[in-house]
C-alpha positions in Angstrom: 20.0 3.8 10.0 19.9 0.2 11.3 19.9 -2.6 8.8 17.1 -4.3 10.7 13.7 -2.8 10.1 10.7 -2.3 12.4 8.1 -5.0 12.3 5.4 -2.4 11.6 7.2 -1.0 8.6 5.7 -2.2 5.3 8.2 -2.8 2.5 7.0 -0.8 -0.6 6.8 -2.7 -3.8 7.9 -5.9 -2.0 4.6 -7.7 -2.7 2.2 -7.6 -5.6 -0.9 -8.0 -3.5 -2.1 -6.4 -0.3 -5.3 -7.0 1.7 -6.6 -3.8 3.3 -9.5 -3.0 5.7 -11.8 -0.1 6.0 -9.4 1.3 8.7 -6.9 1.8 5.8 -9.3 4.1 3.9 -8.8 6.3 2.1 -6.4 3.9 0.4 -3.2 5.3 -1.1 0.0 3.7 -2.4 2.5 3.7 -0.9 0.5 3.0 2.3 1.3 4.5 5.7 4.2 2.5 7.2 5.9 2.0 3.9 9.4 3.5 3.4 8.8 6.4 1.0 12.3 7.3 0.1 12.7 4.5 -2.5 9.1 4.4 -3.8 6.8 6.4 -6.0 4.7 9.5 -5.4 1.6 8.9 -3.2 -1.5 8.2 -5.3 -5.0 7.7 -3.9 -6.8 4.5 -5.1 -10.6 4.2 -5.4 -11.4 0.8 -3.8 -14.7 1.4 -2.0 -17.1 0.5 -4.9 -15.5 -2.6 -6.3 -13.3 -3.9 -3.4 -10.3 -4.0 -5.7 -7.7 -1.4 -6.9 -4.4 -1.4 -8.7 -1.6 1.1 -8.3 -0.7 2.7 -11.7 2.9 3.3 -10.6 4.0 0.0 -9.1 1.2 -2.4 -10.2 0.4 -3.5 -6.7 -3.1 -5.0 -6.3 -5.2 -4.2 -3.3 -8.2 -6.1 -2.0 -10.7 -4.7 0.5 -11.1 -7.6 3.0 -14.0 -6.3 5.2 
């Protein structure tokens, strides 16, 4: 595997806050495009009602931006 990563790949657990759109729903962490081999199991996060969600595994905060 190359040491450089694709610009579309999202680094899991690299940030504490992610802004997501309705196109990303249903929301799950790690998100599509994140490298899964070094992350946690996929968990679906309910963000539709409040516009905010927090991953119970890695603590990442998600905000629905539209």
